[in-house]
C-alpha positions as a Markdown table, in Angstrom:
| # | Residue | x | y | z |
|---|---|---|---|---|
| 1 | Met | 6.6 | 14.7 | -19.2 |
| 2 | Pro | 4.6 | 17.4 | -16.5 |
| 3 | Gln | 5.0 | 20.9 | -17.3 |
| 4 | Gln | 5.6 | 21.4 | -13.5 |
| 5 | Lys | 8.2 | 20.8 | -11.7 |
| 6 | Met | 9.0 | 20.5 | -7.5 |
| 7 | Arg | 11.4 | 23.2 | -6.9 |
| 8 | Leu | 14.6 | 22.6 | -5.2 |
| 9 | Asp | 13.6 | 24.2 | -1.7 |
| 10 | Gln | 10.2 | 22.2 | -1.7 |
| 11 | Trp | 11.8 | 18.8 | -2.3 |
| 12 | Lys | 14.5 | 20.0 | 0.9 |
| 13 | Gln | 11.3 | 20.6 | 3.1 |
| 14 | Ala | 10.1 | 17.3 | 2.3 |
| 15 | Arg | 13.3 | 15.7 | 3.3 |
| 16 | Thr | 13.2 | 17.7 | 6.3 |
| 17 | Phe | 10.1 | 16.7 | 7.2 |
| 18 | Leu | 10.7 | 12.8 | 6.6 |
| 19 | Gln | 14.3 | 13.2 | 8.8 |
| 20 | Gln | 12.9 | 15.1 | 11.6 |
| 21 | His | 9.4 | 13.9 | 12.6 |
| 22 | Ala | 8.7 | 10.8 | 10.2 |
| 23 | Arg | 9.5 | 6.9 | 11.6 |
| 24 | Pro | 12.9 | 6.0 | 11.1 |
| 25 | Leu | 11.5 | 2.9 | 8.0 |
| 26 | Glu | 10.1 | 6.2 | 6.0 |
| 27 | Trp | 13.4 | 7.9 | 6.4 |
| 28 | Gln | 15.4 | 5.3 | 6.0 |
| 29 | Leu | 13.6 | 4.3 | 2.6 |
| 30 | Phe | 13.8 | 7.4 | 1.4 |
| 31 | Arg | 17.6 | 7.4 | 1.7 |
| 32 | Phe | 17.8 | 4.2 | -0.2 |
| 33 | Arg | 15.2 | 5.1 | -3.0 |
| 34 | Phe | 16.7 | 8.9 | -3.6 |
| 35 | Glu | 20.4 | 8.7 | -1.9 |
| 36 | Glu | 21.8 | 5.6 | -2.1 |
| 37 | Gly | 20.9 | 4.3 | 1.4 |
| 38 | Ala | 22.2 | 1.0 | 2.8 |
| 39 | Pro | 19.6 | -1.9 | 2.9 |
| 40 | Arg | 20.7 | -2.8 | 5.9 |
| 41 | Asp | 19.5 | 0.5 | 7.1 |
| 42 | Val | 15.7 | -0.2 | 5.8 |
| 43 | Leu | 15.7 | -3.8 | 7.2 |
| 44 | Asp | 16.8 | -2.4 | 10.8 |
| 45 | Ala | 14.1 | 0.2 | 10.6 |
| 46 | Leu | 11.4 | -2.4 | 9.7 |
| 47 | Glu | 12.4 | -4.5 | 12.3 |
| 48 | Pro | 10.8 | -3.0 | 15.5 |
| 49 | Phe | 7.4 | -3.8 | 13.1 |
| 50 | Ser | 8.1 | -7.6 | 13.6 |
| 51 | Asn | 7.2 | -10.2 | 15.7 |
| 52 | Ser | 8.0 | -13.7 | 16.9 |
| 53 | Asp | 5.7 | -15.5 | 14.8 |
| 54 | Gly | 7.2 | -14.6 | 11.7 |
| 55 | Gly | 4.8 | -11.6 | 10.8 |
| 56 | Phe | 4.3 | -8.0 | 11.1 |
| 57 | Gly | 1.9 | -5.7 | 12.7 |
| 58 | Asn | 2.7 | -2.8 | 15.6 |
| 59 | Ala | 1.1 | -0.5 | 13.9 |
| 60 | Leu | 3.1 | -0.6 | 10.8 |
| 61 | Glu | -0.2 | 0.2 | 9.3 |
| 62 | Pro | -0.9 | 3.5 | 11.1 |
| 63 | Asp | -4.8 | 2.9 | 11.4 |
| 64 | Val | -4.3 | -0.6 | 12.9 |
| 65 | Arg | -2.5 | 0.2 | 16.2 |
| 66 | Thr | -2.3 | -3.5 | 17.6 |
| 67 | Pro | 0.8 | -5.2 | 18.5 |
| 68 | Ser | -0.7 | -8.4 | 16.8 |
| 69 | Ser | 0.8 | -9.6 | 13.0 |
| 70 | Ser | -1.7 | -9.7 | 10.8 |
| 71 | Ala | -1.6 | -10.7 | 6.7 |
| 72 | Leu | -2.4 | -7.0 | 5.5 |
| 73 | Ala | 0.8 | -5.5 | 8.1 |
| 74 | Thr | 3.3 | -8.4 | 6.6 |
| 75 | Ala | 2.3 | -8.2 | 3.2 |
| 76 | Leu | 3.1 | -4.2 | 3.6 |
| 77 | Ala | 6.6 | -5.3 | 5.2 |
| 78 | Leu | 7.0 | -7.8 | 2.5 |
| 79 | Arg | 7.1 | -5.3 | -0.5 |
| 80 | Ile | 9.4 | -3.2 | 1.5 |
| 81 | Leu | 11.5 | -6.7 | 1.5 |
| 82 | Asp | 10.6 | -7.4 | -2.1 |
| 83 | Glu | 12.0 | -3.6 | -2.7 |
| 84 | Leu | 15.4 | -3.9 | -1.3 |
| 85 | Gln | 16.3 | -6.9 | -4.0 |
| 86 | Ser | 19.0 | -7.6 | -1.4 |
| 87 | Ala | 20.6 | -10.9 | -0.1 |
| 88 | Ile | 20.2 | -9.4 | 3.7 |
| 89 | Ala | 16.5 | -9.6 | 3.2 |
| 90 | Gly | 16.1 | -13.4 | 2.2 |
| 91 | Asp | 15.7 | -15.0 | 5.9 |
| 92 | Arg | 13.3 | -12.4 | 6.7 |
| 93 | Ile | 11.3 | -12.8 | 3.4 |
| 94 | Arg | 11.5 | -16.0 | 4.2 |
| 95 | Ile | 10.1 | -16.4 | 7.7 |
| 96 | Ala | 7.2 | -13.5 | 6.6 |
| 97 | Ile | 6.2 | -16.3 | 3.4 |
| 98 | His | 6.0 | -19.0 | 6.1 |
| 99 | Tyr | 3.9 | -16.5 | 8.4 |
| 100 | Leu | 1.6 | -15.9 | 5.3 |
| 101 | Ile | 1.2 | -19.7 | 4.5 |
| 102 | Asp | 0.6 | -20.4 | 8.1 |
| 103 | Ser | -2.1 | -17.6 | 8.8 |
| 104 | Phe | -4.2 | -18.6 | 5.6 |
| 105 | Glu | -7.8 | -18.9 | 6.8 |
| 106 | Glu | -9.1 | -22.3 | 4.7 |
| 107 | Asp | -12.7 | -21.8 | 5.8 |
| 108 | Leu | -12.5 | -18.4 | 4.3 |
| 109 | Gln | -10.2 | -19.5 | 1.2 |
| 110 | Ala | -8.7 | -15.6 | 2.8 |
| 111 | Trp | -6.5 | -14.5 | 4.7 |
| 112 | Arg | -8.3 | -12.2 | 7.6 |
| 113 | Val | -7.0 | -8.5 | 6.8 |
| 114 | Val | -6.9 | -7.2 | 10.7 |
| 115 | Pro | -6.2 | -9.0 | 13.8 |
| 116 | Thr | -9.0 | -10.6 | 15.8 |
| 117 | Asp | -7.7 | -7.8 | 18.7 |
| 118 | Thr | -8.2 | -4.7 | 16.5 |
| 119 | Asn | -11.3 | -3.5 | 18.8 |
| 120 | Thr | -9.0 | -4.1 | 21.9 |
| 121 | Tyr | -6.5 | -1.0 | 20.6 |
| 122 | Pro | -6.8 | 2.0 | 19.2 |
| 123 | His | -8.2 | 2.4 | 15.2 |
| 124 | Ala | -10.2 | 3.4 | 12.6 |
| 125 | Pro | -13.4 | 3.3 | 12.8 |
| 126 | Trp | -13.4 | 1.5 | 9.2 |
| 127 | Trp | -11.1 | -1.7 | 11.0 |
| 128 | His | -13.6 | -2.1 | 13.8 |
| 129 | Asp | -15.2 | -5.6 | 13.5 |
| 130 | Glu | -18.7 | -5.8 | 15.1 |
| 131 | Glu | -19.8 | -9.2 | 15.0 |
| 132 | Gly | -17.9 | -10.1 | 11.8 |
| 133 | Ser | -18.8 | -6.8 | 10.1 |
| 134 | Leu | -15.3 | -6.8 | 8.5 |
| 135 | Leu | -15.8 | -9.6 | 6.5 |
| 136 | Thr | -19.2 | -8.2 | 5.1 |
| 137 | Ala | -17.5 | -5.0 | 4.3 |
| 138 | Phe | -14.6 | -6.2 | 2.8 |
| 139 | Asp | -16.2 | -8.8 | 0.6 |
| 140 | Gly | -14.7 | -11.7 | 2.2 |
| 141 | Phe | -11.0 | -10.5 | 2.1 |
| 142 | Arg | -11.2 | -11.6 | -1.5 |
| 143 | Ile | -9.5 | -8.6 | -2.7 |
| 144 | Ile | -8.1 | -6.9 | 0.7 |
| 145 | Pro | -6.1 | -8.3 | 1.0 |
| 146 | Arg | -5.7 | -11.4 | -0.7 |
| 147 | Ala | -4.8 | -9.8 | -4.3 |
| 148 | Leu | -1.9 | -8.3 | -3.2 |
| 149 | Val | -0.8 | -11.1 | -0.5 |
| 150 | Leu | -1.2 | -13.3 | -3.8 |
| 151 | Gly | 1.3 | -11.3 | -5.7 |
| 152 | Leu | 3.9 | -11.2 | -3.3 |
| 153 | Leu | 3.7 | -15.2 | -3.3 |
| 154 | His | 4.2 | -15.3 | -6.9 |
| 155 | Arg | 7.3 | -13.0 | -6.9 |
| 156 | Tyr | 8.4 | -16.3 | -4.5 |
| 157 | Arg | 6.5 | -19.1 | -5.8 |
| 158 | Thr | 9.3 | -21.7 | -5.7 |
| 159 | Ala | 9.1 | -21.2 | -1.6 |
| 160 | Val | 5.1 | -21.9 | -2.0 |
| 161 | Pro | 3.4 | -24.9 | -2.7 |
| 162 | Thr | 2.2 | -25.1 | -6.0 |
| 163 | Arg | -1.3 | -26.3 | -6.3 |
| 164 | Trp | -2.3 | -24.6 | -3.5 |
| 165 | Leu | -1.1 | -20.7 | -4.9 |
| 166 | Asp | -2.4 | -21.9 | -8.7 |
| 167 | Arg | -6.2 | -23.0 | -7.2 |
| 168 | Leu | -6.2 | -19.4 | -5.1 |
| 169 | Thr | -4.9 | -17.4 | -8.2 |
| 170 | Asp | -7.5 | -18.8 | -10.0 |
| 171 | Ala | -9.9 | -18.4 | -7.7 |
| 172 | Thr | -9.1 | -14.7 | -7.4 |
| 173 | Leu | -9.4 | -13.8 | -10.8 |
| 174 | Leu | -12.8 | -15.5 | -11.1 |
| 175 | His | -13.4 | -12.9 | -8.4 |
| 176 | Ile | -11.8 | -9.8 | -9.8 |
| 177 | Asp | -14.0 | -10.8 | -13.1 |
| 178 | Ser | -17.7 | -10.8 | -11.7 |
| 179 | Leu | -17.2 | -7.7 | -9.7 |
| 180 | Asp | -19.4 | -4.8 | -11.0 |
| 181 | Val | -16.8 | -2.4 | -9.4 |
| 182 | Leu | -13.1 | -2.7 | -9.0 |
| 183 | Gly | -11.9 | 0.7 | -7.3 |
| 184 | Glu | -13.8 | 1.8 | -4.3 |
| 185 | Gly | -13.6 | 3.6 | -1.4 |
| 186 | Gly | -9.8 | 5.4 | -1.7 |
| 187 | Gly | -9.2 | 2.6 | -4.2 |
| 188 | Ser | -6.9 | -0.3 | -2.2 |
| 189 | Asp | -8.7 | -2.8 | -4.3 |
| 190 | Leu | -7.4 | -1.2 | -7.2 |
| 191 | Glu | -4.2 | -1.1 | -6.0 |
| 192 | Tyr | -4.0 | -4.5 | -5.1 |
| 193 | Val | -5.1 | -6.1 | -8.2 |
| 194 | Ser | -2.6 | -3.6 | -10.1 |
| 195 | Phe | 0.3 | -4.8 | -8.1 |
| 196 | Leu | -1.0 | -8.8 | -8.7 |
| 197 | Ala | -1.0 | -7.7 | -12.4 |
| 198 | Gln | 2.4 | -5.9 | -12.8 |
| 199 | Thr | 3.6 | -9.5 | -10.9 |
| 200 | Pro | 5.8 | -11.3 | -13.4 |
| 201 | Gly | 4.6 | -14.9 | -14.9 |
| 202 | Val | 1.2 | -14.5 | -12.8 |
| 203 | Pro | -1.3 | -16.6 | -14.4 |
| 204 | Gly | -4.1 | -14.3 | -16.2 |
| 205 | Gln | -1.8 | -11.5 | -16.7 |
| 206 | Glu | -3.2 | -10.2 | -19.9 |
| 207 | Arg | -7.2 | -10.7 | -18.3 |
| 208 | Leu | -5.6 | -8.8 | -15.4 |
| 209 | Ile | -4.3 | -5.8 | -17.0 |
| 210 | Ala | -6.9 | -5.4 | -19.1 |
| 211 | Arg | -9.1 | -5.3 | -16.2 |
| 212 | Val | -6.9 | -2.8 | -14.0 |
| 213 | Arg | -7.1 | -0.7 | -17.3 |
| 214 | Gln | -11.0 | -0.4 | -17.2 |
| 215 | Ala | -11.2 | 0.1 | -13.9 |
| 216 | Val | -8.3 | 3.0 | -13.9 |
| 217 | Ala | -10.5 | 4.7 | -16.9 |
| 218 | Glu | -13.7 | 4.2 | -14.9 |
| 219 | Thr | -13.2 | 5.2 | -11.3 |
| 220 | Val | -10.4 | 7.6 | -11.4 |
| 221 | Ser | -11.9 | 11.5 | -9.8 |
| 222 | Arg | -11.4 | 13.5 | -12.6 |
| 223 | Asp | -12.4 | 16.4 | -10.3 |
| 224 | Ser | -9.1 | 18.3 | -8.6 |
| 225 | Ser | -11.7 | 19.9 | -6.0 |
| 226 | Glu | -12.2 | 15.9 | -4.8 |
| 227 | Trp | -8.0 | 15.2 | -4.6 |
| 228 | Ser | -7.7 | 16.8 | -1.1 |
| 229 | Ser | -10.4 | 14.3 | 0.2 |
| 230 | Tyr | -10.6 | 10.6 | 0.4 |
| 231 | Cys | -11.2 | 8.8 | -3.3 |
| 232 | Ile | -8.8 | 7.5 | -6.3 |
| 233 | Thr | -6.5 | 10.2 | -7.5 |
| 234 | Pro | -5.0 | 9.8 | -10.8 |
| 235 | Leu | -1.4 | 9.1 | -8.7 |
| 236 | Lys | -3.2 | 6.7 | -6.7 |
| 237 | Ala | -4.3 | 4.7 | -9.6 |
| 238 | Ala | -1.1 | 5.0 | -11.8 |
| 239 | Pro | 1.5 | 5.9 | -9.1 |
| 240 | Thr | 4.3 | 5.5 | -11.5 |
| 241 | Pro | 4.1 | 5.9 | -15.7 |
| 242 | Arg | 4.9 | 1.8 | -15.8 |
| 243 | Thr | 1.1 | 1.3 | -14.4 |
| 244 | Pro | -0.9 | -0.6 | -16.0 |
| 245 | Gly | -3.9 | 2.5 | -17.6 |
| 246 | Ala | -1.4 | 5.4 | -16.8 |
| 247 | Glu | -1.3 | 6.1 | -20.2 |
| 248 | Gln | -5.2 | 7.0 | -20.6 |
| 249 | Ile | -5.3 | 9.2 | -17.4 |
| 250 | Ala | -1.9 | 11.1 | -18.5 |
| 251 | Asp | -3.5 | 14.1 | -18.6 |
| 252 | Leu | -5.2 | 14.0 | -14.9 |
| 253 | Val | -1.9 | 12.5 | -13.4 |
| 254 | Asp | -0.1 | 16.1 | -14.9 |
| 255 | Arg | -3.1 | 18.0 | -13.2 |
| 256 | Gln | -2.2 | 16.3 | -10.1 |
| 257 | Ile | 1.3 | 16.8 | -10.1 |
| 258 | Val | 0.3 | 20.6 | -10.4 |
| 259 | His | -2.0 | 20.1 | -7.4 |
| 260 | Leu | 0.4 | 18.0 | -4.9 |
| 261 | Leu | 3.1 | 20.9 | -5.8 |
| 262 | Glu | 0.7 | 24.0 | -4.9 |
| 263 | Thr | -0.9 | 22.0 | -1.6 |
| 264 | Gln | 2.5 | 20.9 | 0.0 |
| 265 | Ala | 2.4 | 21.6 | 3.4 |
| 266 | Glu | 4.6 | 24.4 | 5.2 |
| 267 | Ser | 6.2 | 22.1 | 7.3 |
| 268 | Gly | 7.0 | 19.9 | 3.7 |
| 269 | Cys | 5.2 | 17.2 | 4.1 |
| 270 | Trp | 1.5 | 16.0 | 2.6 |
| 271 | Asn | -1.8 | 14.9 | 4.7 |
| 272 | Pro | -3.7 | 12.5 | 5.1 |
| 273 | Thr | -6.9 | 12.8 | 3.4 |
| 274 | Trp | -9.2 | 11.1 | 6.3 |
| 275 | Ser | -9.3 | 11.4 | 9.8 |
| 276 | Trp | -10.7 | 8.6 | 13.0 |
| 277 | Phe | -14.0 | 11.1 | 12.7 |
| 278 | Gly | -13.0 | 11.7 | 17.0 |
| 279 | Ala | -11.9 | 8.5 | 17.9 |
| 280 | Tyr | -9.1 | 8.0 | 20.1 |
| 281 | Pro | -8.0 | 11.8 | 19.7 |
| 282 | Glu | -4.1 | 11.2 | 21.0 |
| 283 | Ala | -4.0 | 8.2 | 19.0 |
| 284 | Trp | -4.6 | 9.8 | 15.8 |
| 285 | Glu | -2.4 | 12.6 | 16.6 |
| 286 | Leu | 0.4 | 9.9 | 16.3 |
| 287 | Ala | -0.7 | 8.0 | 13.3 |
| 288 | Lys | -1.7 | 11.0 | 11.7 |
| 289 | Arg | 2.1 | 12.1 | 11.9 |
| 290 | Glu | 2.9 | 8.5 | 10.8 |
| 291 | Trp | 0.8 | 9.1 | 7.6 |
| 292 | Gln | 2.3 | 12.5 | 7.1 |
| 293 | Gly | 5.9 | 10.6 | 6.8 |
| 294 | Ile | 4.4 | 7.7 | 4.6 |
| 295 | Ile | 2.3 | 10.0 | 1.9 |
| 296 | Thr | 5.4 | 12.7 | 2.1 |
| 297 | Leu | 7.5 | 9.5 | 1.0 |
| 298 | Asp | 4.9 | 7.8 | -1.5 |
| 299 | Thr | 4.1 | 11.6 | -2.9 |
| 300 | Leu | 8.4 | 12.2 | -3.8 |
| 301 | Thr | 8.2 | 8.7 | -5.0 |
| 302 | Ser | 5.6 | 9.0 | -7.7 |
| 303 | Leu | 6.6 | 13.0 | -8.6 |
| 304 | Arg | 10.2 | 11.6 | -9.4 |
| 305 | Ala | 9.4 | 8.6 | -11.2 |
| 306 | Tyr | 6.7 | 10.8 | -13.7 |
| 307 | Gly | 9.6 | 13.6 | -13.9 |
| 308 | Ala | 8.4 | 15.9 | -11.8 |
| 309 | Ala | 11.1 | 16.1 | -9.0 |
């Protein structure tokens, strides 16, 4: 149990920020997680990000402003649909799964992380693709987004071709085993592998969990002065006490909780620790506000998980 807890006025400030400034999606997710909000309201708030091809786009991931569907945005949407655990989400889940199956690229044995038209719309510099540079930068998309997508498909494996799913999972496990480092940059690779490792019934689960625990111990930033910059923070690696490796960094989690409570903005939000470095300044201001809502919701969710809120 953390020694320091969120004050009631801090909680109210964060709630007010989400209600008044966040996207309807994050506000409805807040209500669903903390105030017994209706799954239907979350589903309705998610729908504007959907496309007729069954996938999701439309800046669901705020750093990618293209309206086109992508594996990344669809996986993020499917995580939300899975969280609802509601029969009303069933049709949308099936449609999203079909999109992911259909959009798999056989030549890559992976999913392209963002659409090919990303350069045409405002986007963060790291999503810019120059003659295939994304494929190189993201290691052939074998972890980002493949591990995340596989974790979701295993949750609904009765709707997925079994041999194809098992073959792809085996290849992903072998790749994870071969990595010199799991947990680079902001740690999305570690987050996605951890998500896969926590999926019930996934093949090689013990092996995956052991790899995640090793990565958490080795790659989490232990320097609190770095936590306001782009790095793998303790709560990024272990957003809940149930996350593999959380027990190894319990002291760091406690320290970061204190850090978060001390760095909440006057508006009630928490800010992204990155920027677009001057690219598309107007679009970045919109994306920044959207990220404030996402990060604030994630922060409150972790604080509650650790008994600090």
